C-alpha positions in Angstrom: 103.6 140.8 58.9 106.3 140.1 61.6 108.5 143.1 60.9 108.5 146.6 63.7 107.2 149.8 62.3 109.7 152.4 62.0 111.2 154.3 65.2 109.4 157.3 64.2 105.6 155.5 64.9 104.3 154.8 67.9 103.0 151.3 67.6 103.9 148.3 65.2 101.2 146.9 63.1 99.2 143.7 64.9 100.8 140.6 64.9 98.3 137.8 64.6 98.3 135.1 67.0 96.2 133.0 68.9 94.7 131.8 72.5 96.0 129.2 74.2 95.3 127.4 77.4 97.3 125.1 79.9 94.5 122.9 81.9 94.7 121.1 85.1 93.5 117.6 84.8 91.5 116.4 88.0 92.4 112.7 88.3 92.6 110.3 91.5 96.0 108.2 92.1 93.9 105.2 93.0 90.7 103.1 90.7 87.3 102.9 91.2 84.1 103.3 90.2 82.9 106.8 89.8 79.9 107.1 91.9 79.2 110.8 91.8 80.3 114.0 89.2 79.8 117.0 90.6 80.8 119.5 87.6 80.2 119.5 83.6 81.2 121.5 80.8 81.3 124.8 80.8 80.6 125.1 85.0 82.7 127.8 86.5 84.2 125.8 90.3 85.9 127.8 92.9 89.1 126.1 94.9 88.2 123.4 97.2 84.8 122.5 95.1 84.1 118.9 95.2 85.0 117.4 91.7 84.2 113.8 91.9 84.1 110.9 94.2 85.1 107.4 93.7 83.1 104.5 95.6 85.0 104.3 98.9 83.4 101.5 100.9 86.8 99.5 101.5 88.5 102.9 102.1 85.9 103.5 105.0 85.8 99.5 106.7 89.8 100.6 107.0 89.6 104.0 108.5 87.0 102.7 111.2 89.4 99.5 111.9 92.3 102.0 112.1 90.2 104.3 114.4 89.4 101.4 116.8 93.2 100.4 116.9 94.0 103.6 117.6 91.6 103.7 120.5 92.8 100.5 122.3 96.6 101.5 121.5 96.0 105.1 123.5 93.6 103.3 125.9 96.7 100.6 126.7 99.3 103.0 127.1 96.9 104.7 129.3 96.4 102.2 131.6 100.0 101.3 131.7 100.8 105.3 133.0 98.4 104.9 135.6 99.1 101.7 137.2 96.6 99.3 138.6 93.2 100.5 139.2 91.9 101.5 142.4 89.5 98.4 142.8 92.1 96.2 142.2 94.5 97.8 144.9 91.8 97.5 147.2 92.0 93.1 146.8 95.3 93.5 147.1 95.3 95.6 150.2 92.9 93.0 152.0 95.1 90.4 151.1 97.5 91.9 152.6 95.7 92.5 156.1 94.3 88.8 155.7 98.4 87.7 155.7 98.7 89.9 158.5 95.9 88.5 160.9 97.5 85.4 159.7 101.1 86.2 160.7 99.9 87.2 164.1 98.0 83.9 165.1 100.8 81.9 164.0 103.2 83.9 166.4 101.1 83.0 169.2 100.9 79.8 167.8 104.7 79.3 167.9 105.4 80.9 171.2 102.7 78.6 173.0 104.4 75.9 171.4 107.8 76.9 172.7 106.0 77.3 176.0 105.0 73.5 176.0 107.9 71.7 174.8 110.1 73.7 177.9 107.8 72.3 180.1 107.8 69.0 178.1 103.8 69.0 177.5 104.6 69.3 173.6 106.2 67.5 170.9 109.3 68.7 169.0 107.2 67.5 165.8 104.4 69.9 167.3 107.2 72.9 167.5 108.8 72.6 164.0 104.9 73.0 162.5 104.4 76.0 164.4 107.8 77.4 163.4 107.0 76.5 159.4 103.7 78.2 159.7 104.8 81.5 161.1 107.9 81.4 158.5 104.9 81.0 155.8 102.9 83.6 157.0 105.7 85.8 157.5 106.5 85.3 153.6 103.1 85.7 152.5 103.0 89.0 154.7 106.3 90.3 152.7 105.0 89.5 149.3 102.1 91.1 149.4 103.1 94.5 150.7 105.2 94.4 148.1 102.4 93.4 145.4 100.6 96.2 147.2 103.6 99.0 146.3 103.9 97.9 142.7 100.4 98.1 142.0 100.3 101.8 143.2 103.3 102.5 140.4 103.3 103.2 136.7 104.8 100.1 134.7 108.4 100.3 133.6 109.7 102.1 131.4 110.5 99.7 128.6 106.6 99.3 128.6 105.5 102.7 128.4 108.2 102.8 125.6 106.4 100.4 123.7 103.3 100.8 124.1 104.0 104.3 123.2 105.6 103.0 119.9 102.5 101.0 119.8 99.8 103.9 119.6 102.0 106.4 117.5 102.0 103.1 114.8 98.0 103.0 115.0 98.1 106.8 114.9 100.1 106.5 111.4 97.9 103.6 110.4 94.9 105.8 110.8 96.1 109.0 109.0 97.3 106.6 106.2 93.2 105.1 106.0 92.4 108.9 106.2 94.4 109.9 103.3 93.1 106.8 101.2 89.2 108.0 101.9 90.2 111.4 101.3 91.3 110.5 97.6 88.6 108.6 96.6 86.4 112.7 96.9 88.4 114.9 94.6 88.5 118.7 95.4 89.7 121.1 93.0 93.1 122.8 93.8 92.6 125.9 91.5 89.0 128.0 90.0 88.6 128.2 86.8 86.3 127.1 83.8 85.6 123.3 83.5 86.7 122.4 80.3 85.4 118.5 79.5 84.6 115.9 81.6 85.6 112.3 80.3 83.1 110.0 82.3 79.7 109.3 83.5 78.7 108.2 86.6 79.2 104.1 86.8 82.4 104.1 84.9 85.3 102.4 86.1 88.2 105.2 86.4 91.6 103.9 85.9 94.2 105.1 88.6 95.6 108.5 87.6 93.4 108.9 84.9 91.2 112.5 84.4 87.8 112.9 85.1 87.8 116.4 84.2 89.8 119.4 82.9 90.0 122.6 84.4 91.3 125.9 83.0 92.3 128.5 85.1 92.0 131.9 84.0 95.5 132.4 85.4 96.8 129.6 82.8 95.6 131.7 79.4 98.4 132.8 77.3 98.6 134.3 73.9 101.2 132.9 71.2 102.6 134.8 68.8 105.4 134.9 66.5 108.1 137.6 65.6 111.3 138.1 63.0 114.5 137.8 64.5 114.4 141.7 64.2 112.0 142.0 66.2 113.0 139.4 68.8 115.5 141.8 70.2 113.6 144.6 70.8 111.2 142.7 73.0 111.8 141.3 76.9 110.1 139.1 79.4 107.7 141.7 81.5 107.5 143.8 78.1 103.4 144.5 77.7 101.5 143.9 74.9 97.9 144.8 73.2 95.6 141.9 72.5 92.7 142.4 70.6 90.3 139.6 69.2 87.1 139.6 67.2 83.9 140.5 69.5 86.7 141.8 72.3 85.0 145.2 73.3 88.2 146.4 74.4 92.0 145.5 74.1 93.3 143.2 76.8 96.8 143.9 78.3 99.3 141.1 78.6 102.9 140.6 79.5 105.7 138.4 77.8 106.8 136.0 79.6 108.6 133.6 77.3 111.0 134.6 74.6 111.9 131.6 72.7 115.6 131.5 71.5 114.9 128.6 68.7 113.8 129.8 65.1 111.2 128.1 63.0 109.5 128.6 59.8 106.6 130.4 59.9 103.9 128.2 60.9 101.4 127.2 57.7 98.2 129.3 59.9 100.8 132.4 59.4 101.6 131.8 55.7 102.0 134.5 53.5 103.6 135.3 50.3 105.7 138.6 52.1 106.7 135.9 55.1 106.4 132.7 53.2 110.3 130.5 54.0 111.1 133.1 56.9 112.5 132.6 60.2 110.2 133.6 63.3 110.6 133.4 67.0 107.5 132.2 69.4 106.6 134.5 71.9 104.5 134.0 74.9 102.5 136.8 76.7 100.0 136.6 80.0 97.1 138.2 80.5 95.9 139.0 84.4 93.4 136.3 85.5 90.4 139.0 85.3 91.1 139.9 81.6 91.9 136.2 80.4 87.8 135.5 81.0 87.3 137.8 77.8 90.0 135.3 75.9 88.8 132.2 74.5 91.4 128.9 73.5 92.1 129.0 69.9 90.5 132.3 69.3 92.5 134.1 66.8 94.3 137.6 68.2 96.1 140.7 66.8 99.1 141.5 69.4 99.8 145.2 68.9 103.9 145.6 70.0 105.0 149.2 71.4 108.1 150.1 70.0 111.2 151.0 72.2 111.6 154.6 72.6 
């Protein structure tokens, strides 16, 4: 059953094989109660389609908190970059005007006391008080002038750097919160046929446990076994023809794997002529479009073209 035909034939006798599929199991990295199951067994899904969602009240609350923290951090950073607000600067400017007026008055009082002291009408104590008041007013005026200048400047570079770091950390926290929310509603990463679902709405789904399995057309392959003699004539990429009961026409497939380990003929392929013989596993993959004609577990016949 496994031997190729002689070189004069155009094709070898059909070889028994079967269809196999590699399923994509869709799961969430975290556990939770299944809130919605958007697919059913036998459905065809496209890339990005929603498969299921888990309850996400905690994750949504954490995302709102992260959004508020980011808004606060960015507002603080913007405030440090722009300096004080115009009303705050106006207040300090008004205080400076009052201080200048007080300084002018203290200058006049000091001059009067100096004149009175020189004429003998004034006292040394009154002169000392006038001088002290003038110094206080001068110091207050100088302080407010500096305050006006500082109010118009942004914060120090170190303060801005610290605020930028806080904003970056808040932004990262928001991204993490958004990722956690996204992991509660799982979309399918590849189109295919829904093979099975394993939970119903209301079930607790453990972390990492598949909720559905999907068979993409590109994951369908044909497996068959050939003798050692036939194996030497096969190469990866070589075309074969696959037929099945009920198939309207044969399906072309390309060999994608040639085993380098011998096996005893599997029981499903037992025959008196091949009993106890050694065979090698071969896998061939049809195109995704042709793969839709085949079904996992379906027995097929594979025809190998002989080498010229």
